[in-house]
C-alpha positions as CSV (number, residue, x, y, z in Angstrom):
1,X,19.6,4.2,365.3
2,X,18.6,5.5,369.0
3,X,18.7,2.9,371.6
4,X,15.4,1.5,372.5
5,X,14.1,1.9,376.0
6,X,15.2,0.9,378.9
7,X,13.6,-2.5,380.1
8,X,12.5,-2.7,384.5
9,X,13.8,-5.8,386.3
10,X,11.9,-9.0,386.3
11,X,13.1,-10.3,389.5
12,X,15.5,-13.2,387.4
13,X,18.0,-13.5,390.1
14,X,16.0,-12.8,392.9
15,X,17.7,-14.8,396.0
16,X,21.1,-14.7,394.3
17,X,24.6,-13.3,395.4
18,X,26.7,-12.1,392.5
19,X,30.6,-10.9,392.4
20,X,31.2,-8.6,389.5
21,X,34.7,-6.7,388.6
22,X,35.5,-4.5,387.4
23,X,32.4,-2.9,388.4
24,X,33.2,1.2,389.1
25,X,32.2,3.1,386.7
26,X,29.8,3.7,384.2
27,X,31.1,0.6,381.7
28,X,29.5,-2.6,381.3
29,X,30.8,-3.8,385.3
30,X,28.9,-1.0,386.7
31,X,26.1,-1.5,384.1
32,X,26.0,-5.3,384.9
33,X,26.2,-4.6,389.1
34,X,22.9,-2.4,388.2
35,X,21.0,-4.1,386.3
36,X,21.7,-7.7,388.8
37,X,20.3,-5.3,391.6
38,X,17.0,-4.5,389.5
39,X,16.5,-8.2,388.8
40,X,17.0,-8.8,392.4
41,X,20.8,-10.1,393.4
42,X,22.9,-9.3,396.3
43,X,26.1,-7.7,394.3
44,X,29.8,-7.6,395.6
45,X,31.3,-5.2,393.3
46,X,34.9,-4.9,393.1
47,X,37.4,-2.9,390.8
48,X,41.0,-1.9,391.1
49,X,40.5,2.1,391.7
50,X,39.5,2.1,395.1
51,X,37.8,5.7,394.8
52,X,35.8,5.1,391.9
53,X,35.0,1.6,393.6
54,X,33.5,3.7,396.6
55,X,31.6,5.7,394.5
56,X,30.3,3.6,392.5
57,X,29.4,1.7,395.8
58,X,27.5,4.2,397.8
59,X,25.2,4.8,394.5
60,X,24.4,1.9,394.2
61,X,23.8,1.0,397.9
62,X,21.5,4.4,398.3
63,X,19.7,3.4,395.0
64,X,18.7,-0.7,396.1
65,X,20.0,-1.0,399.9
66,X,23.1,-1.0,401.7
67,X,22.2,-4.5,402.6
68,X,22.3,-5.8,398.9
69,X,25.6,-4.2,398.0
70,X,29.3,-4.8,399.3
71,X,32.7,-3.7,397.7
72,X,35.8,-4.8,397.9
73,X,39.0,-3.0,396.3
74,X,40.8,-6.2,393.7
75,X,43.3,-5.9,391.3
76,X,42.6,-9.3,389.4
77,X,46.8,-9.5,388.5
78,X,47.2,-9.9,392.1
79,X,46.1,-13.5,393.2
80,X,46.5,-12.4,397.0
81,X,43.6,-9.8,395.9
82,X,41.7,-12.2,394.2
83,X,41.8,-15.1,396.4
84,X,40.9,-12.4,399.7
85,X,37.5,-11.4,397.0
86,X,36.1,-14.5,396.9
87,X,37.0,-15.1,400.6
88,X,35.0,-11.8,401.3
89,X,32.2,-13.4,399.3
90,X,31.8,-16.4,401.1
91,X,32.6,-14.8,404.7
92,X,30.1,-12.0,403.8
93,X,27.3,-13.4,401.9
94,X,27.6,-17.1,402.6
95,X,28.6,-18.0,399.3
96,X,27.9,-16.9,395.7
97,X,26.6,-18.1,393.0
98,X,27.1,-15.9,390.0
99,X,30.2,-14.5,389.2
100,X,30.9,-11.9,385.7
101,X,34.7,-11.3,385.0
102,X,34.3,-7.9,383.2
103,X,38.1,-6.9,384.4
104,X,40.2,-6.3,380.9
105,X,42.4,-3.5,379.4
106,X,42.8,-2.1,376.3
107,X,45.3,-0.4,374.4
108,X,46.5,0.4,370.6
109,X,50.1,-0.5,369.2
110,X,51.4,-1.5,366.0
111,X,52.7,-5.1,366.2
112,X,56.2,-4.1,365.3
113,X,56.2,-1.0,367.6
114,X,54.2,-2.9,370.5
115,X,56.6,-3.4,373.6
116,X,57.3,-6.7,375.4
117,X,55.7,-4.6,378.4
118,X,52.9,-3.6,376.3
119,X,51.6,-7.3,375.7
120,X,52.2,-8.4,379.2
121,X,50.3,-5.8,380.7
122,X,46.8,-6.2,378.4
123,X,47.4,-10.0,378.7
124,X,47.9,-10.2,382.5
125,X,44.7,-8.4,382.9
126,X,42.3,-9.0,380.2
127,X,43.5,-13.0,379.7
128,X,45.1,-14.2,383.2
129,X,42.9,-11.8,385.1
130,X,39.7,-13.9,383.9
131,X,41.6,-17.2,384.9
132,X,42.2,-16.0,388.1
133,X,38.9,-15.2,389.3
134,X,37.7,-18.1,387.0
135,X,39.7,-20.4,388.7
136,X,38.5,-19.0,392.2
137,X,35.4,-18.8,391.2
138,X,35.1,-22.5,390.1
139,X,36.4,-23.6,393.3
140,X,34.3,-21.6,395.1
141,X,31.3,-23.1,393.4
142,X,32.3,-26.7,393.3
143,X,33.0,-26.7,397.3
144,X,29.5,-25.7,397.6
145,X,28.3,-28.3,395.5
146,X,24.5,-25.4,394.8
147,X,25.4,-25.1,390.7
148,X,26.3,-21.9,389.8
149,X,27.5,-19.5,386.7
150,X,30.1,-17.9,385.6
151,X,30.2,-15.2,382.1
152,X,33.2,-14.2,381.2
153,X,33.2,-10.8,379.1
154,X,35.0,-11.5,376.1
155,X,35.4,-9.4,372.8
156,X,34.2,-9.9,369.0
157,X,37.9,-8.7,368.4
158,X,38.6,-12.2,369.9
159,X,37.3,-13.2,366.1
160,X,38.4,-10.7,363.8
161,X,41.5,-8.5,363.0
162,X,41.8,-4.8,363.9
163,X,44.8,-2.7,363.2
164,X,47.1,-2.1,366.2
165,X,45.0,-4.6,368.4
166,X,47.0,-7.8,368.4
167,X,48.0,-8.2,372.5
168,X,44.0,-7.0,373.1
169,X,42.3,-9.7,370.2
170,X,45.0,-12.0,371.6
171,X,43.9,-12.0,375.0
172,X,40.3,-12.3,374.3
173,X,40.7,-15.1,371.7
174,X,42.2,-16.4,374.9
175,X,39.3,-15.6,377.2
176,X,36.4,-17.4,374.6
177,X,38.9,-20.6,374.6
178,X,39.2,-20.4,378.8
179,X,35.4,-20.2,378.5
180,X,35.1,-23.2,376.7
181,X,37.5,-25.4,378.4
182,X,36.5,-24.4,381.8
183,X,32.8,-24.9,380.7
184,X,33.7,-28.4,379.8
185,X,35.1,-29.0,383.5
186,X,32.5,-26.9,385.4
187,X,29.5,-29.2,383.9
188,X,30.9,-32.2,386.1
189,X,29.7,-29.9,389.1
190,X,26.9,-27.8,387.8
191,X,28.2,-24.7,387.2
192,X,27.3,-23.0,383.8
193,X,30.4,-20.5,381.9
194,X,29.6,-18.7,379.0
195,X,30.7,-15.2,377.8
196,X,29.2,-12.4,376.3
197,X,31.5,-10.5,373.2
198,X,30.5,-7.1,372.9
199,X,31.8,-5.0,370.1
200,X,31.6,-0.8,371.1
201,X,29.5,-0.6,374.3
202,X,30.0,3.5,374.5
203,X,30.8,5.0,377.9
204,X,32.9,8.1,378.7
205,X,35.9,6.6,379.6
206,X,36.0,4.7,375.9
207,X,35.1,8.2,374.5
208,X,38.6,9.7,376.3
209,X,40.9,7.2,375.0
210,X,39.6,6.7,371.5
211,X,40.0,8.8,368.7
212,X,36.8,10.5,367.0
213,X,37.7,9.1,363.8
214,X,37.9,5.5,365.0
215,X,34.8,5.7,367.1
216,X,33.2,6.9,363.9
217,X,34.8,3.5,361.5
218,X,33.6,1.5,363.9
219,X,30.5,2.6,364.6
220,X,29.7,2.6,360.8
221,X,30.4,-1.1,360.7
222,X,27.7,-2.0,363.4
223,X,24.2,-3.3,362.1
224,X,22.2,-0.5,363.7
225,X,24.8,2.3,363.0
226,X,25.1,2.9,366.5
227,X,27.3,1.9,369.9
228,X,25.7,-0.5,372.2
229,X,24.7,1.3,375.8
230,X,26.7,-0.8,378.6
231,X,23.1,-1.8,379.4
232,X,22.2,-3.8,376.9
233,X,25.5,-5.8,377.0
234,X,24.6,-6.4,380.9
235,X,21.0,-7.5,379.6
236,X,22.4,-10.3,377.9
237,X,25.0,-11.0,381.0
238,X,21.4,-11.5,383.2
239,X,20.1,-13.6,380.7
240,X,23.4,-15.8,380.7
241,X,23.1,-15.5,384.8
242,X,19.4,-16.5,384.5
243,X,17.6,-19.9,384.9
244,X,16.4,-18.9,381.1
245,X,19.4,-20.3,379.5
246,X,19.7,-22.9,381.8
247,X,21.2,-25.4,379.1
248,X,23.8,-23.2,377.7
249,X,27.3,-23.3,379.0
250,X,30.8,-23.1,376.4
251,X,28.9,-20.3,374.6
252,X,30.0,-17.4,373.8
253,X,27.6,-15.0,372.9
254,X,28.1,-11.9,370.4
255,X,26.2,-8.9,371.1
256,X,26.8,-7.5,367.8
257,X,26.5,-7.8,364.4
258,X,30.2,-8.7,364.1
259,X,30.6,-12.1,364.9
260,X,32.8,-12.7,362.1
């Protein structure tokens, strides 16, 4: 089954400012930044890879206007860089309304062969990075006092087992738990915190680091018999960031049939 047509924007985020991490390239972060711009938002894109971020930001600015796109390099494992990212949003845009924590790192290793460094690296980017950015986002949104939204990127692997993915699964399960706990606290000041849990969103980098055999195996498990397009996940993130999900918080929304 082929992907459905790409839908136009409907102004769902007009006038709002969003921060999107790991937004360089053709994956979910880049697709989310583009969809947010199509929905009328101003977007601050960030990524740890400076060259790719510069190229992506220039492409988005050419398409949507330099006044609606800014960029700042940010490694989410570095607290100083995370603090600088949110300070930049406040200084440049007068605050923020939406934060999408997309940064994550995958890998494959059997548990008996996994090193401490492999475990720690995945956890530090995927879980600790989401924690650092969520904390910074909630501090900023709480101080501003005008509500807001945080959307975290989890994974169906946080629910189900997959061989060689103990570190990644643990990190993504942690993102789910962090999302639920943060939502309870953030509700006190009108901020919603939700997460998406994709299974397999195809993009060039994934194709490079995943074997054809594994991709075929995972694709066969999908109800539609195909991988998601990154923009299909981004559409769900737009929904969670918009007023259409105003009574949703603490939820982890699967973008896949593989949620058990």
